[in-house]
N, C-alpha and C positions, 0 to 999 in steps of 0.2 A: 116731528120734529122735534127733537130735547134739544128747549132752550139751557143755554149756559146762565147761570146764577153766578152774579158780581159776587155775593156771599161767599162764592168757593174760591174767589181769587183774592179778596180779599184779607187782609189780619184780624181785621174787626171783625170781620166774619158777617156782613152784613150786605144787602143792594139784592134787588132786581135781576131778572133778567136782561141778557143781552139783547139788541135786536138785533145785531149779526155780531157773531164770535170770530175770531181769524186767531189763529199762531201767527208769526216767524221765528224762525231761525233763524235768517243769515238778513244781510247788510239789504242783499238785494229784493229778497224777501220782507220786510218792513218798509220801502219805498214803495212796492211793487202793492204793496195794502193799503199804503197811504193814497196813491194814487188812482186808486180803484176807489177809493169811496170816497175822495175828490172829485173827480168824475161823474159819480155816481151823485153829486152834491148833498152826501148822507155827513150828518155829523162823524167825530171819531174822538174817541176817547181813549190815549195812552194805560195803558198797564203796564209795569213790571213785577216787583214782588210785592203787588199792594197795599202796603203797610206806609201807607199816606192816602188814602182818600177814606171818606164816607158816602159812600151811593146810595141814593132814593131806594125806600122801598118799591116802585113802580121799574126802577131801572135804566137803565140808559137805552135810548131809541134807538141810538144810531149802530158805528159800527165800532166795538170795542176790541182793541189791537193789542196784545200780550205780545211780549217784548220778548222772546225765547233764547237770542242771541247770546252765545259763548266763548269765552278763550279772551287769551290776552298773548301777545306780541314784545317779543322784550327788542327794542329796536336799537337800543347803546349802554355799554354799562362802562362802568370805567373807574377809576377813584376819584378821576379829579370831576366830572361833570355830572357823576350818579348814574341810575338808571332813568329811561325811557320807555315806560310799557304803555301801550295803545289795548287799552280793554274794549272790548263786545261791550254796549247798552246790556245787556241782556242776565251779565255776569254777574253770580251771589255775592255782592259788595263783601260781604263777612270772608268770606272765602280770596278774596281778592287779598284784603287786608291779613288773614292768617299766615297766608303764602311771600306777603312781604316781611312780614316777621322771622316767619323760617328762614328767607334768603335776606338778610341782614337788608333793606331794603329801608329806610329809617323813613318817618314823619306822615305812619295810619294809623302807627298800635292807638291812639286814645280813641281814635273811630271804629272798637272792635266792637262787637255783641248788634249794629245799626242792622235792624232789619230791612230787604229787600236789594233792588238792582242798579250795577254801578250807573245805569244814563238814569240814575236818574238823582244823581248825587250833587252835583253841579248846576240842577234847576234850580232847587232853594237851598245853595250850598250849606250841603251839612252840616252839623258838625254837635260837638260833643265835647266835657269832659277840657272845655278851652282851645280846640284843635276844630278847623273847619278844613272843608276839601278845597276851598280858594288859594289856600295856602302850599296846595302840591299839583295844582290841576296847573297843565300847558297846556294846553287847545283842546276844545269839544269838535266831533267832529256832529254834522248835522243835515238832517234834510231840512231846506224851505221848501216850504207848501208852497208861500204866497209866489215865489219865484220859478219855481219846479225845476232847483237844481240844489249841489249838493253845497251846503253852507261851512267853513273853518272860520272857529271863534278862537284868539289866544285869551291866555287870561283876563287880560284889561278890558279886553272889547265885549265880554263877557260881564262887566260891570257887579260884579260883583258889592252883595249887601247884607244884611244878617236877615238872615236865613231868605235871602233873594238875588237874581243874576237877571239878565236880562231876557234869559229863556225862561222865568216862572213869568214877566211882567209880560208878554206876549202871548203867555196860556191863558184864554175863556175853558172855566167850565170842564177844564181837563184839557181840553184841545189846544195843541202848542201850534203855533207858527214854526217851532224850529223841532224835529223829530232828533232827540240823539241817536246816533249810529255807535258812534266810541267816543272816550273819555280817555285823554294822551296824560300820563304823572311826569311827572319827575321828581325821584327821591331822592337823598343822599343813599351814599351805603355807610354801611357801619351798625354795631349792634345795640346800639345808644341811642337812645330818646328821641325826638323833639323838644324842644326846653317843656318842662310841665308847667303849664300856666293856669290849673287848677287847683285852687288848694283843698281841696277833699282827696283828690288825686293828691297831690305832693305829700299829703300828710301820711293817706298810707301808705306810702313807697318809702317813708321817711326820708324825704330830700327835699331842698329848699323851692319853693316857688320860683320858677325859672330855670332849674339844672336840672339835668339831662337824668335816666336813668334806663337802667336796663330796657330795649321795645319790649321782651319776651314779659318780662317783670310787670311791664303796664298793659302788655294785655290781659294780664293772668288778672290787674286787681280792675281791667276798668269792663272785663267780664261779670265778676264775681257784683259790682259796684251794680250795674243795670240788672244784673237778677235779683238783687238783694230790692230794688225798683220794680222789680216785674216787665223790665225792657230789656230782656231777652224771652225770645220765642220759644216758647214748651205747651205745646199742647195739651198738658193734664194742667196746666195753671190758668185759672179763667182771666187773672190779671194780667196774662199776655195779651187776651183778644183785647187787640187798641190800632190807637191808629198811632200806637206813641204819646208822646207831649202832645196835647191838644190844642193847647193856646204859647203863642209864644212870650217869650218874655218881654213888656214891651218900654218900650223906648219912650220915652217922656223927659219934659222940659228940667233942667235943675231943679229951679224956684217949687214946683210941682214933687219932686223927690224928698226936699229937706222936710215940704208939711207932712212926710213920713212919722210915723216914730223912728227913736234911734238905734234900735237893734232891727228896723230892714236892712235885708240886703241890699246893698246900689254896687256898679260895676261900671267900668267903664262901656260908652256906647261908641266909642272912634268917633263921636260925629262932633262938635262945636255945642255945646247948653244942654247935652243931652245925655240922659241917663240909663243905664239897663236897669231895669227892677226883675227879682224872683218873682213870675207868676204863680210859682209854687207856693211862698209865701203870701204873695195877698192872696190868694183862694183859701186857704187853711187861716189867714186870721181875719177872714171875713166869715169865717163860722161854716165851713167846709173841709171835714176831716175826711181822711183813708175812710174810702167805704161808703161818702154818703149816700142815697138812691139806693140802698140794698132793703130797703126797708119797702115791705108790698106797698106801705101810702104813699111811698116816693110819686114823681110825678112819671117812674116809668115802671113803676109796678112792683120793682127791686129787679129788670132784668136789667135795666144798665146803672150800673155807677161809676163814681169816681173809685178807682184802686184802691187796693186794702194795702198796697205798697208806699203809695204813691200819688200827690192829690192832683197830677199834672195831666196823669193819664184814665181816660172815660171808657170801662170795659163793659165787651158783654160778657151777660154771665151762667148764658148758655140758651137763651130764646130772644133776646133782645133784635130788636128791629131799627132801623135807622133814625128810627122817631123818636127811638126811646133813648137813642145816648146826644138823639140832638135836643132831646128836651131836658136833660139834663144839665147841660154844656148852656143850655140856655139860662135856666134856674144861679147856675156860677158863677156866668157872666154878670149877670143880672143884681146879684150881690155884694160882688166885686168893684159896680161901680155905684150901687148904694152906699158902701162901706169907704172907699177911697176915692170917690168919683175919675176912676180907671177905669177903660174900657177892653177888655182883654181882647186880643185877633185871635182867629184857628187858624194852626200849622197846618194841620191836611185839609189836600180840593174840598170840599164841596161842593156834592154834583148831585145837584138837583135837591140839596137840602136845606132850608133857610132857617139862621140864626135871631 
């Protein structure tokens, strides 16, 4: 029997064999697969696009469930309420964003080019360029493994935070209590974007921060910016063989942020007394430049490194193991602690991998 390797299912292209591999293309199939694994007492790992996972070289001993449900339904569309669209968990995220821009559904354009499946987006409140999915999600329908029943969460019940939600908080080693089935978005109608909150994006669009631009222009510029940082999947570009941003931007007390150099980027954290810092800036200033680790004498033997385009991504240069990528992460994190006293936290789920 041929084993399925996690390296074939993840954008980092590392990870050993799955103990049992199941692919589910319908909601009923997802629920059946989860119930079967639970009834058998097996651990279960949920995979959508595989863009936010670093799985150990030993693989995963339980059931790996690939969510492959696709499609979406428009429940309502009018000029007052906008459009309500219910999306299957396995539907490609960027395909949804592209469709929304082409059909003048506003609000998702700044999230263009993010790899992965739609069902993964609410789990850690996926975001980029000043936008995140909490701004447009109306509800998430899930399978509650503890209650053995369907559970629907409204936006407020999801307890969204920076790269966080109740779905993530109740997930242990990639095994969620709540398995996402569908995600409902409520989007305004119109060809103009949501207000542009990210300074770099506003600048390339030629608008002031807080103003709007044409959504198709926003999508084009976001895709260009992401590609320049190796954040759009490209089979020919080793810089895109990663989990995306490996570390989240740290939220620190204002007094700690005040001790940093004046040119250190600082952003509102949305929480009193806290400031959001740039993990990429901290990494660079701690002495880890783009391409760190490429040397054969590095901790990864040159098999894994920071992206040559962006210091926030750890990349597989072609023959890396999960251990190689973790070694780079470990060294970078330790260097930032030594330089600034700030500990960076990983953004992807680490499955059988310790930093």
